[in-house]
Steps between C-alpha positions, in 0.01 A plus 500: 500500500659832391504814718198658329303192576626485860431854604307790343630853476264617776608218733866565432457872573334425830781265602790730414522661848509156663769393258715792611425411861608142426153381630409276206537125488739356233230437235345844535840662490595317184168583326520875584864517381419323181214739439717807569756384239233545228303785649657851484247649738555244768878512459502882546279467804728231642806724455320790676398272789853380532625862525236586758579191705872575499436868598272395787755235625783764498303764690284283728706601809439863420120482511381761744337365811284675766714659765392548865382846607800622698289768666304241685804297584682810630200591716499157657881511557461840671225365725719207594790732581271723702373200705853387561609850610192527717585170674856615556391834652261321738752245608760772555247696709421186704877430555551860630192467713615192693845649584344625821313270741219746537414465133457124488128506545457757221727295266289191561179685424648640177615155396143364541362788294750431224408131485127575495547761224698256291230231527221747407663714231789309345400431137465133404631330186374634170426326172768540237455819299649374174417197277632369167333593166348160480461201737538140385153372414315258283368668185136400419403384157398777260615785269822687580761719331873435524699823487865620494534859612781746418775499765461877512135471627481626854291312761258791539444509120446127494239533776327778314496307175348192668235714672396675176456173315342312793781242500646312794832318538414132528862387492852629430724641417673183394881455467464655153287786625166366373172595679183310485218752520146409601198647317131490573367152399158656427603727206434385139757377250489826315564692821798277581633566149472877545666484835790308361537744206499801743764335713717421203490865394640617835863625450617323812368166394765292316288188450130402566327175414159364597505153657238259629595298807330165583193376314283808544437652154 
């Protein structure tokens, strides 16, 4: 069976990104490569995807990531230092107070007050303020979009873009910088196509491809 009988042009075009990601089995890989040898369009697309993949791999470490708000961290550090200084001042006062026998009773009373205040007002443990962009999770079956963003895209711009298009990060980024974006499973096929086209036109989107995970069509 020759390549044109094994895989159609449309099927080969859809499989090109997974060929670049080395995600195809041996038979699929052979069929797509044989088709690309005789198809100028697919061969050009394959060359372009190879260039994008190499660029993403070279710059993956430079992808901007959300940074903690140093103002909040500095405020917490200042409060901790203030509490430590407050404790040192009180213990210094108590030490001076008990240098004379006549001050022992007062020092004991102040010690009890300090212990009671610590129990009532010392702040307890707090939940972590920062989390990763995504958490490991099982992705439900359905329609998704796999995207590679420009390494120059800031985290704030990425968040804005996702909000404007009603997209969520279902998984990623992978080792090659690929995000899997979730879309509403209730929109029509035409709406999904328009959403994908709009995303592909974004200047900071290097690659975008619709995928269907699982058996849900």
